[in-house]
C-alpha positions as CSV (number, residue, x, y, z in Angstrom):
1,M,33.5,-178.1,-1.1
2,A,34.6,-181.5,-2.3
3,A,38.2,-181.4,-3.4
4,K,38.8,-182.7,-6.9
5,W,42.5,-182.0,-7.0
6,L,45.2,-181.7,-4.3
7,T,48.9,-180.8,-4.6
8,L,51.5,-180.6,-1.9
9,S,54.4,-178.2,-1.8
10,G,57.2,-177.0,0.5
11,P,59.2,-175.6,2.1
12,T,56.3,-175.2,4.5
13,I,53.7,-177.9,4.4
14,S,50.7,-176.7,2.4
15,I,48.0,-178.1,0.2
16,R,46.3,-176.5,-2.8
17,S,42.8,-177.9,-3.4
18,A,40.3,-177.3,-6.2
19,G,36.6,-178.2,-6.0
20,N,33.3,-178.0,-7.7
21,D,32.7,-174.4,-6.5
22,H,35.3,-173.2,-9.1
23,S,37.7,-171.9,-6.4
24,I,41.2,-173.0,-5.4
25,R,42.3,-172.9,-1.8
26,L,45.7,-172.8,-0.3
27,W,45.9,-174.6,3.1
28,D,48.5,-174.5,5.8
29,L,48.7,-177.9,7.3
30,N,50.6,-176.8,10.4
31,T,47.8,-174.5,11.5
32,R,45.0,-176.3,9.6
33,S,43.8,-173.0,8.2
34,C,42.9,-171.7,4.8
35,L,45.4,-169.0,3.8
36,F,43.8,-167.9,0.5
37,T,40.8,-168.7,-1.6
38,L,41.6,-168.0,-5.3
39,D,38.6,-167.2,-7.5
40,G,39.4,-166.9,-11.2
41,H,37.6,-169.8,-12.9
42,V,34.1,-170.1,-14.1
43,G,34.4,-173.9,-14.4
44,V,36.2,-176.5,-12.3
45,A,39.9,-176.1,-12.0
46,R,41.4,-179.3,-13.5
47,A,45.2,-178.6,-13.4
48,L,47.4,-177.1,-10.7
49,A,51.1,-176.6,-11.0
50,F,53.4,-174.6,-8.9
51,S,56.9,-173.1,-9.4
52,P,59.9,-174.7,-7.7
53,D,60.1,-172.0,-5.1
54,G,56.3,-172.3,-4.3
55,G,55.7,-168.7,-5.0
56,T,53.6,-169.0,-8.2
57,L,50.7,-171.3,-9.0
58,L,49.5,-172.0,-12.6
59,T,45.9,-173.2,-12.9
60,G,43.9,-174.5,-15.8
61,G,40.2,-175.3,-15.8
62,A,37.3,-176.9,-17.6
63,D,36.5,-173.4,-18.6
64,Q,39.6,-173.4,-20.8
65,I,41.1,-170.5,-18.7
66,L,44.7,-170.4,-17.8
67,N,45.6,-168.3,-14.7
68,V,48.9,-167.4,-13.0
69,W,48.7,-166.7,-9.3
70,D,51.2,-164.9,-7.0
71,L,50.9,-167.0,-3.8
72,S,52.8,-164.6,-1.6
73,A,49.9,-162.1,-2.0
74,G,47.1,-164.6,-2.9
75,K,46.4,-162.5,-6.1
76,L,45.8,-163.2,-9.7
77,Q,48.9,-162.1,-11.8
78,V,47.8,-163.1,-15.3
79,N,44.6,-164.3,-16.8
80,A,45.3,-165.8,-20.2
81,G,41.6,-166.0,-21.0
82,V,40.1,-168.7,-23.0
83,L,42.6,-171.0,-24.7
């Protein structure tokens, strides 16, 4: 996977990455491990934004799909479908 987008968030040091494989990964930099792989796009995810508390991630993709993710569980909360 070649990362196309990276975002950093706290309070723990983590990275969210999106690549050509259409998935988004949440990484823990302290342990250097992948915590979750989020699969919900059929095209490249082009936008990543997280809530101030770091518990929710909003993703938008080249597929025109908008997803809302619960990062505490690593699960898709809402799929807004094609915009």
